Structure formats: C-alpha cells, structure tokens
VOPAGU-2260 file (C-alpha; in pm, 1 decimal, decimal comma):
REM VOPAGU-2260
SITE   aa  ch    i         X         Y         Z
SITE  MET   A    0   10454,6    7814,7    5769,1
SITE  SER   A    1   10735,1    7889,5    6007,7
SITE  LYS   A    2   10721,0    8261,2    5927,9
SITE  LEU   A    3   10344,9    8263,8    5984,1
SITE  SER   A    4   10389,6    8093,9    6319,6
SITE  VAL   A    5   10645,1    8354,2    6425,9
SITE  SER   A    6   10420,9    8642,6    6316,0
SITE  LEU   A    7   10127,8    8503,9    6516,2
SITE  LYS   A    8   10321,7    8462,4    6840,9
SITE  PRO   A    9   10296,7    8828,0    6953,9
SITE  TRP   A   10    9920,3    8822,0    6904,8
SITE  LEU   A   11    9899,5    8495,8    7097,9
SITE  TYR   A   12   10082,6    8657,3    7392,2
SITE  ALA   A   13    9847,1    8955,9    7375,8
SITE  PHE   A   14    9540,6    8731,5    7359,1
SITE  ILE   A   15    9654,4    8529,7    7661,9
SITE  THR   A   16    9705,8    8849,3    7862,3
SITE  LEU   A   17    9367,5    8988,0    7760,8
SITE  ILE   A   18    9182,1    8669,8    7858,1
SITE  ILE   A   19    9362,5    8633,6    8193,4
SITE  TRP   A   20    9301,7    8996,9    8288,9
SITE  SER   A   21    8936,4    8970,6    8183,1
SITE  GLY   A   22    8890,1    8643,4    8372,7
SITE  PHE   A   23    9048,0    8797,2    8682,1
SITE  VAL   A   24    8722,6    8975,0    8768,3
SITE  VAL   A   25    8525,9    8650,4    8742,4
SITE  VAL   A   26    8761,9    8447,6    8960,0
SITE  SER   A   27    8789,5    8731,0    9211,7
SITE  ARG   A   28    8410,7    8750,7    9231,5
SITE  LEU   A   29    8397,5    8375,9    9299,2
SITE  GLY   A   30    8644,8    8429,9    9581,8
SITE  GLY   A   31    8429,6    8709,9    9720,1
SITE  GLN   A   32    8124,6    8481,1    9720,7
SITE  SER   A   33    8307,4    8192,6    9890,4
SITE  VAL   A   34    8392,1    8132,7   10255,9
SITE  LEU   A   35    8740,9    8270,4   10188,2
SITE  THR   A   36    8810,1    8617,1   10327,8
SITE  PRO   A   37    8983,8    8880,2   10112,4
SITE  TYR   A   38    9286,5    8827,6   10341,4
SITE  ASP   A   39    9291,9    8458,0   10246,1
SITE  VAL   A   40    9284,4    8531,2    9873,3
SITE  VAL   A   41    9566,4    8785,3    9903,4
SITE  ALA   A   42    9771,9    8532,6   10099,6
SITE  LEU   A   43    9718,3    8269,7    9829,8
SITE  ARG   A   44    9814,3    8517,6    9558,6
SITE  VAL   A   45   10122,3    8650,9    9738,2
SITE  GLY   A   46   10241,3    8314,8    9868,1
SITE  THR   A   47   10204,1    8126,5    9540,1
SITE  SER   A   48   10376,2    8389,6    9325,6
SITE  ALA   A   49   10656,4    8432,6    9581,1
SITE  VAL   A   50   10731,7    8059,7    9581,1
SITE  ILE   A   51   10733,9    8036,4    9201,5
SITE  LEU   A   52   10951,5    8346,6    9155,0
SITE  LEU   A   53   11178,0    8268,1    9450,6
SITE  PRO   A   54   11485,5    8177,7    9238,6
SITE  TRP   A   55   11473,7    8527,5    9084,4
SITE  TRP   A   56   11364,5    8764,1    9363,2
SITE  LEU   A   57   11570,5    8614,4    9647,4
SITE  PRO   A   58   11912,0    8684,1    9485,3
SITE  GLN   A   59   11805,4    9043,3    9413,6
SITE  LEU   A   60   11695,7    9089,6    9772,0
SITE  MET   A   61   12006,4    8933,9    9924,5
SITE  VAL   A   62   12265,5    9094,0    9691,7
SITE  PRO   A   63   12215,6    9474,0    9675,6
SITE  HIS   A   64   12430,4    9533,1    9367,4
SITE  ARG   A   65   12205,6    9302,1    9163,9
SITE  ARG   A   66   11901,7    9522,5    9225,6
SITE  ARG   A   67   11785,5    9779,2    8974,5
SITE  TRP   A   68   11557,8    9942,2    9229,9
SITE  ILE   A   69   11607,8   10132,6    9555,2
SITE  PHE   A   70   11493,2    9934,1    9857,4
SITE  TRP   A   71   11242,2   10188,5    9990,8
SITE  GLN   A   72   11095,3   10232,2    9643,9
SITE  GLY   A   73   11055,3    9856,5    9610,4
SITE  LEU   A   74   10887,5    9848,9    9951,5
SITE  VAL   A   75   10637,7   10121,0    9853,8
SITE  LEU   A   76   10556,4    9945,9    9526,1
SITE  SER   A   77   10517,2    9609,7    9699,4
SITE  VAL   A   78   10273,7    9756,4    9953,6
SITE  ILE   A   79   10060,4    9912,0    9679,8
SITE  ALA   A   80   10066,5    9635,8    9418,5
SITE  GLY   A   81   10156,8    9338,0    9634,1
SITE  PHE   A   82    9870,2    9339,7    9882,5
SITE  ALA   A   83    9693,3    9678,6    9914,8
SITE  TYR   A   84    9549,7    9670,2    9561,6
SITE  PRO   A   85    9439,8    9304,4    9561,9
SITE  LEU   A   86    9301,5    9335,0    9914,9
SITE  VAL   A   87    9083,7    9630,2    9811,0
SITE  VAL   A   88    8977,1    9452,2    9490,5
SITE  TYR   A   89    8877,7    9131,4    9668,1
SITE  THR   A   90    8686,9    9329,6    9930,7
SITE  GLY   A   91    8499,4    9509,8    9654,2
SITE  PHE   A   92    8396,5    9180,0    9498,9
SITE  VAL   A   93    8230,4    9077,1    9824,9
SITE  PHE   A   94    7972,5    9347,5    9749,6
SITE  ALA   A   95    7974,2    9416,1    9375,8
SITE  PRO   A   96    7927,2    9182,2    9077,7
SITE  ALA   A   97    8210,1    9093,5    8841,1
SITE  SER   A   98    8067,2    9304,4    8558,1
SITE  HIS   A   99    8106,8    9615,4    8774,9
SITE  GLY   A  100    8463,8    9519,9    8858,6
SITE  ALA   A  101    8551,6    9487,5    8490,2
SITE  VAL   A  102    8429,2    9839,8    8420,7
SITE  LEU   A  103    8548,6   10016,0    8734,2
SITE  THR   A  104    8894,6    9864,9    8793,8
SITE  SER   A  105    9010,7    9845,6    8430,9
SITE  GLY   A  106    8795,4   10112,2    8270,9
SITE  MET   A  107    8876,3   10389,5    8517,5
SITE  LEU   A  108    9250,2   10317,3    8507,4
SITE  PRO   A  109    9322,2   10556,8    8215,4
SITE  PHE   A  110    9126,9   10832,5    8393,0
SITE  PHE   A  111    9309,1   10804,7    8726,8
SITE  THR   A  112    9642,0   10752,7    8550,9
SITE  SER   A  113    9595,7   11070,3    8346,4
SITE  ILE   A  114    9519,8   11275,3    8658,5
SITE  LEU   A  115    9819,2   11140,1    8849,7
SITE  ALA   A  116   10044,8   11177,8    8544,7
SITE  LEU   A  117    9940,8   11542,3    8519,5
SITE  VAL   A  118   10020,1   11604,0    8886,4
SITE  MET   A  119   10337,4   11395,4    8920,3
SITE  LEU   A  120   10482,2   11390,9    8567,9
SITE  GLY   A  121   10346,0   11713,0    8420,1
SITE  GLU   A  122   10178,0   11530,0    8128,7
SITE  ARG   A  123    9890,7   11733,6    7989,3
SITE  PRO   A  124    9623,5   11535,7    7801,8
SITE  GLY   A  125    9530,8   11651,6    7452,8
SITE  ARG   A  126    9179,0   11695,3    7316,4
SITE  GLN   A  127    9140,9   11337,3    7198,2
SITE  ARG   A  128    9248,8   11194,9    7531,0
SITE  LEU   A  129    9013,8   11435,2    7709,4
SITE  LEU   A  130    8734,7   11300,4    7489,0
SITE  GLY   A  131    8832,6   10947,8    7594,4
SITE  LEU   A  132    8829,4   11044,9    7961,3
SITE  PHE   A  133    8487,1   11205,4    7917,2
SITE  LEU   A  134    8349,5   10882,8    7764,5
SITE  ILE   A  135    8495,2   10686,3    8055,2
SITE  LEU   A  136    8323,4   10914,9    8306,5
SITE  VAL   A  137    7992,6   10886,8    8122,5
SITE  GLY   A  138    8023,7   10507,6    8114,0
SITE  VAL   A  139    8108,9   10479,7    8481,9
SITE  GLY   A  140    7835,7   10727,2    8572,3
SITE  THR   A  141    7584,1   10517,9    8378,1
SITE  LEU   A  142    7690,9   10209,9    8572,0
SITE  LEU   A  143    7678,6   10382,6    8910,3
SITE  LEU   A  144    7330,4   10520,6    8844,7
SITE  GLY   A  145    7216,6   10165,6    8788,2
SITE  SER   A  146    7376,4   10052,4    9114,7
SITE  LYS   A  147    7200,2   10280,8    9359,1
SITE  SER   A  148    6894,6   10063,8    9404,8
SITE  VAL   A  149    7049,4    9723,7    9339,7
SITE  ASP   A  150    7126,2    9471,3    9609,9
SITE  ILE   A  151    7295,4    9135,8    9586,9
SITE  PRO   A  152    7141,5    8838,6    9771,6
SITE  SER   A  153    7334,2    8910,7   10090,0
SITE  GLY   A  154    7151,6    9242,5   10120,3
SITE  LYS   A  155    7468,9    9451,2   10094,5
SITE  HIS   A  156    7456,9    9745,6    9860,3
SITE  VAL   A  157    7634,7    9712,2    9529,3
SITE  LEU   A  158    7714,3   10082,6    9534,4
SITE  LEU   A  159    7948,0   10030,2    9831,7
SITE  GLY   A  160    8137,0    9766,7    9632,9
SITE  ASP   A  161    8158,1   10005,6    9338,1
SITE  VAL   A  162    8322,1   10272,4    9553,4
SITE  ILE   A  163    8572,4   10016,8    9684,7
SITE  LEU   A  164    8653,8    9902,0    9330,4
SITE  LEU   A  165    8709,4   10262,6    9225,0
SITE  SER   A  166    8960,7   10291,9    9510,5
SITE  ALA   A  167    9139,4    9984,8    9376,3
SITE  SER   A  168    9163,5   10140,2    9031,2
SITE  PHE   A  169    9318,5   10452,1    9184,8
SITE  LEU   A  170    9576,9   10239,8    9367,7
SITE  TRP   A  171    9685,5   10068,4    9047,4
SITE  ALA   A  172    9703,9   10400,5    8866,9
SITE  LEU   A  173    9932,1   10527,2    9143,6
SITE  PHE   A  174   10147,6   10215,3    9106,4
SITE  THR   A  175   10169,2   10270,7    8729,5
SITE  VAL   A  176   10270,4   10637,0    8756,9
SITE  LEU   A  177   10526,8   10559,1    9027,5
SITE  LEU   A  178   10683,5   10303,2    8794,2
SITE  ARG   A  179   10721,6   10568,9    8528,5
SITE  TYR   A  180   10834,5   10831,4    8779,8
SITE  TRP   A  181   11102,7   10607,9    8933,2
SITE  ARG   A  182   11181,5   10429,0    8602,4
SITE  VAL   A  183   11195,5   10083,2    8756,7
SITE  PRO   A  184   11216,0    9800,9    8497,8
SITE  ALA   A  185   10892,0    9602,7    8483,8
SITE  PHE   A  186   11035,5    9254,4    8546,7
SITE  ASP   A  187   11255,1    9374,5    8831,4
SITE  VAL   A  188   10968,2    9546,7    9007,7
SITE  THR   A  189   10761,2    9230,6    8964,4
SITE  LEU   A  190   11027,8    9038,8    9152,7
SITE  ALA   A  191   11050,3    9307,9    9420,4
SITE  VAL   A  192   10674,5    9311,2    9466,5
SITE  ALA   A  193   10654,4    8931,3    9486,0
SITE  GLY   A  194   10933,9    8897,8    9739,9
SITE  LEU   A  195   10874,7    9197,5    9965,3
SITE  ALA   A  196   10496,4    9154,6    9966,3
SITE  ALA   A  197   10537,1    8796,5   10088,2
SITE  LEU   A  198   10786,9    8895,3   10358,1
SITE  VAL   A  199   10567,8    9181,5   10484,3
SITE  TYR   A  200   10214,9    9049,5   10439,1
SITE  LEU   A  201   10231,5    8678,4   10521,9
SITE  PRO   A  202   10359,2    8718,0   10883,2
SITE  VAL   A  203   10087,3    8978,0   10952,9
SITE  TYR   A  204    9829,0    8749,8   10794,3
SITE  VAL   A  205    9932,5    8447,5   11001,7
SITE  LEU   A  206    9952,2    8635,2   11331,7
SITE  PHE   A  207    9669,8    8890,8   11319,2
SITE  LEU   A  208    9422,6    8862,1   11030,4
SITE  PRO   A  209    9105,6    8647,5   11019,3
SITE  ARG   A  210    9155,0    8325,3   10825,0
SITE  HIS   A  211    8900,5    8085,5   10678,5
SITE  LEU   A  212    9135,0    7865,2   10477,6
SITE  GLY   A  213    9055,8    7569,3   10700,7
SITE  GLN   A  214    8684,9    7603,1   10622,8
SITE  ALA   A  215    8719,0    7646,2   10246,8
SITE  PRO   A  216    8696,0    7348,0   10008,7
SITE  TRP   A  217    9017,0    7252,7    9833,0
SITE  PRO   A  218    8885,5    7330,6    9480,6
SITE  SER   A  219    8818,7    7690,6    9585,3
SITE  ILE   A  220    9164,0    7725,9    9742,8
SITE  LEU   A  221    9340,1    7574,1    9442,5
SITE  LEU   A  222    9144,3    7790,6    9197,7
SITE  GLN   A  223    9242,2    8113,5    9372,3
SITE  ALA   A  224    9605,3    8008,4    9423,7
SITE  PHE   A  225    9645,6    7898,2    9063,7
SITE  TYR   A  226    9462,9    8183,6    8895,2
SITE  GLN   A  227    9571,7    8471,7    9117,8
SITE  GLY   A  228    9925,5    8356,7    9197,1
SITE  VAL   A  229   10026,6    8167,1    8883,5
SITE  LEU   A  230    9821,5    8303,8    8594,1
SITE  VAL   A  231    9776,9    8668,9    8695,1
SITE  VAL   A  232   10112,1    8743,9    8857,8
SITE  CYS   A  233   10349,1    8506,9    8677,9
SITE  VAL   A  234   10200,6    8418,8    8337,1
SITE  ALA   A  235   10010,3    8737,5    8248,1
SITE  MET   A  236   10295,8    8958,3    8360,5
SITE  TRP   A  237   10536,6    8773,6    8130,2
SITE  THR   A  238   10300,2    8755,7    7831,4
SITE  TYR   A  239   10221,6    9125,5    7874,5
SITE  ALA   A  240   10591,6    9216,3    7871,2
SITE  ARG   A  241   10660,8    8985,5    7574,3
SITE  ALA   A  242   10367,3    9112,8    7368,5
SITE  THR   A  243   10461,2    9472,9    7443,2
SITE  GLU   A  244   10815,8    9403,4    7325,8
SITE  LEU   A  245   10700,0    9245,9    6999,0
SITE  LEU   A  246   10389,1    9450,9    6916,6
SITE  GLY   A  247   10479,9    9784,3    7071,4
SITE  THR   A  248   10330,7    9959,0    7370,0
SITE  VAL   A  249   10060,6   10143,8    7175,1
SITE  ARG   A  250    9906,8    9833,2    7022,6
SITE  MET   A  251    9917,8    9648,1    7352,6
SITE  VAL   A  252    9745,2    9923,7    7548,8
SITE  ILE   A  253    9478,7    9949,7    7278,6
SITE  LEU   A  254    9413,8    9575,4    7303,6
SITE  MET   A  255    9390,2    9593,2    7683,6
SITE  SER   A  256    9121,6    9861,2    7654,1
SITE  MET   A  257    8883,4    9576,7    7569,3
SITE  VAL   A  258    8905,9    9430,3    7922,2
SITE  PRO   A  259    8592,8    9608,7    8056,9
SITE  LEU   A  260    8367,7    9476,4    7779,8
SITE  ILE   A  261    8512,3    9122,8    7771,5
SITE  GLY   A  262    8509,0    9098,2    8151,4
SITE  THR   A  263    8141,9    9197,2    8154,7
SITE  LEU   A  264    8057,0    8934,7    7891,2
SITE  LEU   A  265    8249,9    8665,6    8081,2
SITE  ALA   A  266    8055,9    8750,8    8397,2
SITE  LEU   A  267    7733,9    8716,3    8199,5
SITE  VAL   A  268    7828,2    8372,4    8063,3
SITE  LEU   A  269    8023,2    8213,6    8350,3
SITE  LEU   A  270    7847,9    8361,8    8653,6
SITE  ALA   A  271    7502,0    8397,9    8500,1
SITE  GLU   A  272    7501,6    8763,4    8599,5
SITE  HIS   A  273    7234,7    8976,0    8436,3
SITE  PRO   A  274    7392,5    9320,4    8442,1
SITE  GLY   A  275    7113,0    9504,6    8266,3
SITE  TRP   A  276    7133,7    9763,9    7993,2
SITE  ARG   A  277    7299,7   10030,8    8212,0
SITE  VAL   A  278    7598,0    9809,0    8294,3
SITE  LEU   A  279    7634,7    9692,3    7932,5
SITE  LEU   A  280    7614,2   10051,2    7808,6
SITE  GLY   A  281    7858,4   10163,1    8077,7
SITE  ALA   A  282    8103,3    9887,2    7982,6
SITE  SER   A  283    8080,1    9978,1    7613,5
SITE  LEU   A  284    8130,8   10350,6    7674,5
SITE  THR   A  285    8417,9   10286,5    7914,5
SITE  GLY   A  286    8589,4   10055,3    7666,4
SITE  LEU   A  287    8540,2   10310,4    7388,1
SITE  GLY   A  288    8680,5   10584,7    7609,8
SITE  ALA   A  289    8985,0   10376,8    7701,8
SITE  LEU   A  290    9043,0   10297,4    7334,5
SITE  THR   A  291    9013,7   10665,0    7235,8
SITE  GLY   A  292    9252,8   10772,3    7510,3
SITE  SER   A  293    9501,7   10500,3    7417,7
SITE  LEU   A  294    9506,7   10606,5    7053,1
SITE  ALA   A  295    9565,3   10966,6    7159,1
SITE  ALA   A  296    9859,4   10863,8    7378,7
SITE  ARG   A  297   10067,5   10730,9    7088,0
SITE  ASN   A  298   10364,8   10965,2    7124,6
SITE  VAL   A  299   10376,3   10944,5    7503,6
SITE  LEU   A  300   10358,4   10566,8    7509,9
SITE  LYS   A  301   10631,8   10521,9    7252,1
SITE  SER   A  302   10874,2   10707,8    7474,1
SITE  SER   A  303   10792,2   10507,8    7786,2
SITE  HIS   A  304   10936,3   10162,9    7854,3
SITE  ILE   A  305   10695,8   10097,9    8140,6
SITE  GLN   A  306   10324,6   10165,5    8099,4
SITE  ALA   A  307   10010,7   10046,0    8275,3
SITE  ILE   A  308   10133,6    9708,6    8398,1
SITE  LYS   A  309    9819,1    9529,0    8537,6
SITE  PRO   A  310    9730,4    9251,5    8710,8
SITE  ASP   A  311    9489,3    9207,4    8853,3
C-alpha cells in the first residue's frame, strides 16, 4: 500500500497542476467580468505571491552571491512574467470568453515557442512537430473564424480579446525561451519574478494606475488573491516542478497539452458559456496539435532542465 501511494504521488502533482492551470482561465474571466480592473488583479497576484515567498526571494535579492541569476536578466524575466503577461491576459478576458483563453493562451504556446526557439536557439522542428504546429494553427483559425461576428453582452468584440490573448501567449513563449537561453533554474527565477515584480509594479500601481479595489466585494478580491497569487504562482509552480522531476519533462508537457480542452469544458460547466461547435473543434484540434508537437520533442525536452513553465 505504501509503494502504491508513492507511485501515485507524481500523478497527483501533475493532476493538481493541470486543474489549476485549466481553472486559471475561468477565474481570470470572472475577474474580467467584475468591477476589478486588470491592474487590480495583477496587484493581487503579485502582492500575494511576494508576501508568501518573501522568506526565499528577499535573501537572494539582498545577498548577491546567493543568486543564481544575473540581476538584469531577473529584471527582464520579472517584467515579462511578473506583470506584463498577466496584465495582457486579464485585459483579454475583459473582452473574450474563458473558452477562447484556454485555446489561445495555452494552445498557441507550442507554436510561438517553436518559432522563438528557432530564431534564438537554432532549434529546427522536425516533421512531426510541424504537423503539430499545423494542427494548432487550424484549431486557432477555426476559433477565430467563429469570433468575427460574436459579441459579449457589453458589446465589445470578442475578436479583439482573442488578439490580446494571442499576445499574452507570445509573451509567455518569450519568457520560456529566455529561461532556456539564459539557463536560469526554475525555482530561482520564480523567486526573482515574485520579488522584483512586486518591487517594480506595486509602487506604479499605487501611484499611477486606476484602482477599483475599494468598490469590489471581498469575495471577489479574496478569490483572485487566493487563486492567482497562492494557487497559480506558489502551488502550481511547485507541483509542476515536482511532477516534472518525478515523471520526466516529456510526460509532463504531454499532460499539460490537455489544458485547452479541459479549460474549455470548465468554462462550459462553471460559467455556463456556450462556445459553439467552432470553439469546441478549435480546442480539440489545438490540444491534439500540442500533444503531437510534445511527443515529437522527446529528445529536445530530455536535454532541457527548464521547459515551458506556465502559470497562468
């Protein structure tokens, strides 16, 4: 019984990560529909994670020889992953439904990552990965074609939100490739992002950015702070790293390729969204493309100790 429990632990870590990353699009969509501004949600995410991880990131920041990252590199990574990516994501969810976010942010990540890896790392995709990228493009194209004439109740075009969410996916792909290019350990860069993002973003937020925290109900504030700051940044990051260590990078990336489909289904159940056949087909094709590309990347992934770390 003990051996069985030990063998199931890696899969439990992977399952927790998958559910949190899939639920991220739902919670972010709720934030986009609330009185909270995207700046508020980013502040809750950055502030909560920085407080929780303070005992780890503060010593690294204060004592240079304890860092395993160069300061300017940590600053660049913190700008991209700490507040630029979530700010773009939350803005996209003001316009687009959660099902679109699941497909566009997670599903397009292998595509953008492959392009940037080709340019920055010289990695050339093989035929199978090219097939996966083609399926991703077809899936996303199917979704976008269904977005052109769709409006959400506020009258704002969903297609605008889709474009914004695509930009967010590109930002996270850039973050991922920079991690591999600079070879910064995953946990250390998490601490750098949490600390530097809080030090840079929160003063700007307090002094210059529009804030609606005082108008938002406490349940909405607590939901965003807990899910975005605690679950996404702290819990999912750790379970992702632990599952990758125990299962291997290839298996973990393959499992994470199911985020677009699961995120779409969660939006259907929890938000009562009715995505239509185009979105469901797009999510399925995108997930299949991500899975195909992940299987083709076996040799590359085995040689990399940092790969596609996601929030979310």
